[in-house]
Structure formats: structure tokens, C-alpha cells
N, C-alpha and C positions, 0 to 999 in steps of 0.2 A: 367537141366544141372548138371552134377556131380561135376563140379569145384566150389569152393567157389568164391563169388564175390570179386573184388578188395577191399582192406581195405580203410577206410577213410584216414588213414595215407598215403597210397600209392597215392591215388587220390589227396589229398590236396597238394602234392609236385609238381603237374603240374602247371607250370607258363606261359603257352602259351594259346592263345585263343582256346577254345575247344567247339565243337558242338557234342552233342550226338543225333543221329537220331534213334528213336526207333519205333517199330511197336506195336500198342495197343494190337494186338492179338498174340503176340509172346509167344509161349508156351515153348520155349527153354530157353530164358533169359527174365524173366518177366519184365513188365514195371516198377515195383517197383525198380528193379535194376537201370534202366535208371534214374529214379527220384533221387535215392540215389547217383548215380555216379555224376550227374550234380550238386547236392547240395554240394557235397564234393570238387569239383574243383572250385577254386576261379574264379568267373566271367563266368562260363560255361553256355551254353544254352542247352536246351532240346527241340527237335522238335519231336512231337509224330504224327505218321501217322496212320490213321484209315484204316481198311480193308486190312491189310497185316500181314504176320506172322513174319518170322525171317530174311528175305532178302529184306529190303526196296528198295535198289538200283535195284533189279531185279523185285520185285513185283509191285512197284509204282515208276518207274524211273522218271517220270515227277515231282511228289511230292517230291521225294528225291532230285532231282536236284534243285528244287525251294527252298527247305530248305537250301541247301548248298549255293546257290547263294545269298539268303537273308542274311545269316550269313556273307559271304564274303563282301557284300555291307556294312553291319554294321561296319565291321572292317575298311573300307576305310574312314568312317566319322570322 
């Protein structure tokens, strides 16, 4: 990706529950970005899906939906 990743300062300003769903084999936005993004957002979660590239909702829709549902369930507790 030719764009620079979001800064820690930008991300640390997020104050709502956040879930980052990332594909382990993403060659456009590397997993390292997802790890850094999730670490910068207070209380954020990172769900990493194996066997997909850049579009987890299209490539692994069941896994993507499960990650989102689990995240939402945790918010209800």
C-alpha cells in the first residue's frame, strides 16, 4: 500500500469499542499494521483470519461474521 498507516496519535483518540479483522496473508495491508492499530486503540480487539488475503468479509465470510458476532456478544456482557 502506498499510503502511510494511521498514526498512533490518530488511533489512540478512538474511544468506542473497536474490532480489527485482518487476514494473515494480506499483501496490501500487512498484518503488522493490524497488530499496531489494535495496540494503539484503547481496548481494541484484533481478530486474525487465516487463509485469506485482503477481503475477509468476501474471502472468509463465515469466519468474518463469527469474529464480528463474538465481538458484539462481548460488548453485551
